[in-house]
N, C-alpha and C positions, 0 to 999 in steps of 0.2 A: 237451209239458211242457219248459219250459228244463232240461237238466241242471242248470245252476247253481240248480235252486229247491230242490235237494235238500239245500242250503247257505242259499242266502236265506233259504226261507220262514220255518224254526223262529227262525233271528237276527232277521229280521224280527217274528218273534213275541215275541222277547224285547225287541228296541228299543220295539216298541210299547207294549208293556207298564210299561218305564219311563219313556216320552213319556209316557203316562196317571199315572205316579204320583206323578212329579216334575211335576206343575202344569205339564205340558204345556210343557217347559224342554227345549230340544234338546240346548242344548250341557252340561246335567247328564247328561242321556241318552246321550250318547256318554262322557261322564265312567266311569259307572256301569257302560254295556256293556264298557268298557277293563278296568275291577276284576274284572267277573264273570269274563272272558276272562282275566284275569291270575291268581283265583283257581282257575279249570278247570284251567290247564295249572302249576299250581304244583307237585303232583307232576312233573311232568315239570323242572322248575325245579330242584326237589331232587336228579333225577335227573341232571342236567347237572354239580351242584355236587360231587357224589360221584363225576363223571367226572372232574374237574376234581383234587379230593383224588387218583384212583388214577392220574392223569397225571402229579403230583406226583411221586409216589413213582417213579415209574420211568423219571423222566424222567435221573435219573444215569445207567442202564442206557444209554437211546439216543444219551447225549452220549459213552459212554464209547466205543459203536458206532461213530459218527462220527468221532472224536477218533482212532479208529484209522488212519480212511481220509483223515485231514486232509491236504490237499496234492495228493493225487490227484482228479482231474474228468474224467478220461476216461468214456465210458459203461461201459465194462465194471464197472468198480470201482462204480461210481455205482449199479447194479443189484445188485451183490453186498452193496454197503452196505444199501439200500432190503429185502431179500428178508431180511438178518440183524437190519431193524429190526422187521417185519412177523411175523417169528420169533418175538421177545422180544414182542411183543404178544399174539401167540397163546399162548406160556407164560406171560404174564401173564392173561391170559383179559384184556383190554381191547380195547376197541373203539373207533378214532378218530373213528368216524361217531356215537357214543351221545349225544355233547355236542351235534350239529346236530338231532336230533328238535325238539326245542321251537322252531325257527327254521323246520324244513319245515313243522309244522301251524301257524304263524302263518299264513303264506301265501295258505291257503285261503279264514282267517277274514276277512284283509285285502280278498280278493276279493271275497268275502261281504258286508262291510261297504260295500266300492266298488257293489255292488249297491243294495243296499239304499238309499245316499244319493241314488244316481243315480233312483231310483223311488220316491220319498217315497210319490205316490199310492196305490200298490197296496200297501205293507209298513207305513206309517205311517198314511195315512189310511186305509186298507183297502178303496177303492173298486173294485165290478168292472173286468174287461178291458172288458165294453161299455160300462160309465158311461165307462171315462175313453178309449175310441174316438170316441164320440160328442163329449167334450170336445176331442178329438185335431182331429175333421172342423169343428168349429164355430170354431176356431182358426183352421184351413186357408183358410177363405171368405174370399177377396182382398182383402173391404171389412175385416176382421180380422187379417190380416196384417199390414196395411201399419199400422194402428192399434196393433199389439202388439208391434211391432220394437222401438216406444219404448223397453221393456222386455226385449225380447230382440232382440240384435244380429242374430245369424243365420237369424234366423226368414226372413228374406224370399229365404235360400238353399234353404228347405227345399223339396224336389222332390214330396210325398207326405205325408199326413198321419201317416202309421207314423213320418215319421222326426223325429217331434215328442217331445223329448224331456221325461218327466216333471216334471225338476228346472226347467225353463223357465216348465210351467206354473205350477207354483209363485211364480215371479217375477211370472207374470200374476197371482195371488190377489194377491198382495201388495198390489198396489191396490185398494181399497176399491170403488171404482164399476167396477171392470172384473169383480171378484169377482161382484161382483151382479147385473151384467149377463151374465154366466154363469149362475149361478146361478137368474135367473130366464128360462133359454131354454129350459127343459124338457128337458135333458138328461139327466135322472136323478139328479140330486144331490138327496138328501132337502131338506127345510126347515130341519131342525137341522143340516147338515152346515154345520161351521164349517174356514177355512182353517187350514191346521196350522201352526203358527207358529216358523218354524225362524231368529227374530232372535237377533242377538248385538249388545250395544250398538247397535242402531241399525241393524246391516248383518246382512244374512241369508246363512245358512252355508250355502245354496246355491251363493253365487258364489266365485268364486276370488280369490285378492289381487290377480292379476295386470287381472283384469275389475274390481275395485272401484278398481287407483289410476286406470283409465281416469278417471274421474270426481271425482278432484281423492285426498289424502289416508284414509285408511281404518284401523281399526281392526281390520281383516283382514291387514294387512302386517308386525303381532306375529307373527303366524301363523308364518311361514317362518322371522322371527329369532328365537323359543322355539326353533322345532323345531332350529334350528342347537346352540344353546345346551343344550338337553338331551343331541341326540346325539352332540354332543362332549364333553361331563362324561361320559356314559355311558361311550364310547369309551375315554375317559382313565383312569375306574375301572375299568373291568373289565383293562386292561392292567396297571392297578398292583395290584390285587388277586391278579390272574393271571401275574403276573409268575414264580413259581415254575415254570410250566409251558409258560410263552412262552420263558426263559430268551434267548437272543440273537437271536431272531426280535423280541425288542417292540424293538429298537431299528434295525433292518435298513430298506431302504428303502420295500419294500412294504409294510411295516408303517407306516411314517410317513407313507405316501401315502395307505394307507385310513382313516387316523386324519383324515384331511382330508376325502379324496374322498367320502364316504360320509355324511357331512353335509352337505356341498355338496351333493350330489346330492339328499339328503330336501328341502334345501333348494330347489331347482329343480321339484323335483314339488309342494310344499308349497305353492307361489305359483303351478304351473300347472294344480293342479287345485283341487279342490271344498273350500271351507274346514274343510267338516265332516269331511273327509276327513285334512286338516291339524291337527286340533285331536285326532282320534285318537291320530295319531303324537305329538303334545306327552304325553298322558297316556298312553302306551304305555310312551314314555321314561321318565317320573316313576316310573310305578308299577315299572318296570324297575330303576332303581336303587336304590327302597328293597328292592325282594326281592334285589337284590345283595349288600347292606350287613346284609339280614338273615340272608342265608342264609350270608355268609361269619363271620357272628357265633358262627351256631350249627353250622357246618361249617368249620371252618378249616383252611386248607390247610396242611399239616404244612411244618416249617422242614428242610431235609435238611444235615445234618453234613458235614463233611469225611470222617469217616469213611466215609459212607454212599457217595459219591463214590468214595473210596478201593478197596471190597469191589467195588462196581459195576465201575471201571478194570481190576481183578484178574479179574475174570467176563466181562466182554464187553470190554475193552478190549486192551491187548498184551500184559497178564501180568505186566509189570514192577511189581515190588515197591519200594513206597518206602524207603529203608534210612532205621531209624530209628536215633536220637542213644544213642551210649551212655552210662548214667549214669558221673558220674565219682567215684571215689572219691581222696577227699581223706584226705592220712592224716600226723598230727603228726608231726615225724621224732623227737620223743620216744616213740613209740609203735614205731618200729621196732627190732628185736630188733637190739644192736650191739654188737661184740667191741674194748673199748679197745685189746686189745693187738696187735687188726691193724687200727685204723684206719688207722695212720699206711701199712702198707702196700696197703691196699686204695685208700685215697685216693691214692698214689701211681700206683695204676693207672688212676684215673680212675674206679673203678666204684661207690662210695660215693658220691662227688660228683655220679653222674648217679643215682644212685636216688634222693638226698635233693631233688635237685632239680627234678625232670621230675614232670608231674601225667598219672598213667597215667587211662585211660578204659576200665574194666572192667565185664561183663556180672556180674548178678549171681551166676549159675553157675559164674566165671572164680572167683570170689573163696573159694571152695573149693577149687579147683587150686592146693596147695602148692605143687608146682614150678613155675608160672605166676608165682605171687607171688613165688617164691626168685627168679626168673630177672628179674624186672620190679624189686625192692626189695631191695638186698642181706640175708642175717639172717632177710625175711620179716617178717609184719605179726604185733605181738603178738598173742595168739588173744583176749583182752579187746577191744580194739578190733572185731575180725574180727566176735566175736559182737554186738555191741554195733549193727556195722551190719545184720547180717543181721535183728534183733529192729525197729529204729527206722529204719533207712534213715540216719540222722545222714551228713552226710557231714565229712570231715575235709582238712584241709590241708597239705600237706609245705611244710615251713621247712629252710631250712639251720637246722642248732643252733649257737647262737651261742655262740662260746668265752671 
């Protein structure tokens, strides 16, 4: 038994069920297969979104740690910085790998789908291994190989029957005359056996777009184009929605390269591989975009305030506190206790003039300090003014008294 059958068999049953349910429409079966996979993996998608929320909350702390070592690129410093970041992750109960689980799980599903698409007689038509073997033996006969090579260009290079691909047999079956010939050859095919319909707007999804291009323009060429559009849009939306967690990394050279490199890689793969697989990638990207927008609405990423960044810098950064601006107490000159008899003497010494023209910045606790006030403004501030400032926070302006 092939070890891949552990996934291929159950997913093959799912594909066969959907294919029969949807009136033998292979493209629709692939779409609903992608939809079922997305629904099954939805809890992991929610976990990934919550992981992004957690990352957004601790991002100021990570930036504070990185800022502490900014400008130092030696190995020892870099190791120390990474160690502090990992310790912070541990203290915050956050795992940077938690958001990667859905992506890792999708890989074996993709491999299973590749096996199902590559072996449609086994998983869709449900033919036994003996019947499939008999068909391959029949096709491998010299007179048949030469004839069937018209549909399968590389069939002449096959050295043994086992090397003939099931997906190539479907191409042969697509010719009604050849299908009737094989069916009547007594190879074990049931009388009511019907050729699986893998057509898509007149083309076979068992072909690759590059193979279809060899015979002229084809609707299958839209598959790599749509793959690029869907993949690029998904990457841009991911970058925009997760900007709070990506920070400066969203605009660095590596991220910009990946923004275009990944869609282009998918374009190349969907151009050279079976169109059914490329169609699945399109459906996965579109459904992924829909899931991303819905989860971002239900579980929005938090907006981090400047105060939170400042607290993070104090806790994990250099520890330097940002100086706060002192509130300005502006007092009318008329509210300063003045002694007419001493005005001339004090003005001659410059004391009163300085007190009447300068605006002093005082903390609330300094307002209560009569000694400080008396040194700043001659004769102090009228008690009514002080009480009014303490109750309402109203500001007053020092002005020169008009004579």
